[in-house]
C-alpha positions as CSV (number, residue, x, y, z in Angstrom):
1,M,0.0,0.0,0.0
2,T,1.4,3.4,-0.9
3,A,1.3,6.4,1.4
4,Q,-1.4,8.9,0.7
5,K,-0.3,12.5,-0.1
6,G,-2.3,15.5,0.4
7,L,-5.3,16.2,2.6
8,D,-7.6,13.4,3.9
9,W,-10.7,14.9,2.3
10,P,-13.2,12.3,3.6
11,A,-12.0,12.8,7.3
12,M,-12.1,16.6,6.8
13,M,-15.6,16.4,5.4
14,R,-16.9,14.3,8.3
15,A,-15.3,16.7,10.8
16,G,-16.8,19.7,9.0
17,L,-20.3,18.3,8.1
18,K,-20.9,16.1,11.0
19,G,-18.6,17.4,13.8
20,L,-19.2,21.1,13.2
21,G,-22.6,20.8,11.6
22,L,-21.6,23.0,8.5
23,T,-23.7,22.9,5.5
24,P,-21.9,21.6,2.3
25,A,-21.8,25.1,0.9
26,D,-20.2,26.5,4.1
27,F,-17.8,23.6,4.2
28,W,-16.5,24.2,0.7
29,A,-16.3,28.0,1.3
30,L,-13.6,27.3,4.0
31,T,-10.0,27.0,3.3
32,P,-8.2,24.0,4.9
33,A,-6.6,26.4,7.3
34,E,-9.9,27.9,8.4
35,L,-11.3,24.5,8.9
36,Q,-8.3,23.4,11.0
37,L,-8.7,26.6,13.1
38,M,-12.4,25.8,13.7
39,L,-11.6,22.2,14.7
40,G,-9.1,23.4,17.3
41,T,-6.1,21.6,15.9
42,T,-3.6,20.5,18.5
43,G,0.1,20.9,18.0
44,A,-0.1,24.3,16.6
45,Q,2.5,26.8,17.2
46,A,2.0,28.8,20.4
47,P,1.2,32.5,20.0
48,L,3.9,35.0,20.1
49,L,3.6,36.7,23.6
50,N,5.3,39.9,24.9
51,D,8.6,38.1,25.9
52,G,8.9,36.5,22.5
53,L,8.1,39.8,20.7
54,S,10.7,41.6,22.8
55,A,13.3,39.1,22.0
56,L,12.6,39.4,18.3
57,M,12.6,43.1,18.4
58,A,16.0,43.1,20.2
59,A,17.5,40.6,17.7
60,Y,16.1,42.5,14.6
61,P,15.7,46.2,15.5
62,D,13.9,48.4,13.0
63,T,16.4,51.0,11.8
64,S,16.5,53.2,8.8
65,E,19.6,53.2,6.7
66,G,21.7,56.3,7.5
67,S,20.0,56.9,10.8
68,K,22.3,57.0,13.8
69,K,20.7,55.2,16.8
């Protein structure tokens, strides 16, 4: 048996139509990312909080060329 590539559409349709109670039109209007968000996908990257943003700003400061900061 070969490995399946791409999205598991039957499982996604079951989750959207049965699990979330979407109509077919609503289901097909969603992007896979939107459906994934609605399903509360686990393992997603944690949001960037203040400490993480501060660290990025320190590592990559916004400066204009020629300005003396």
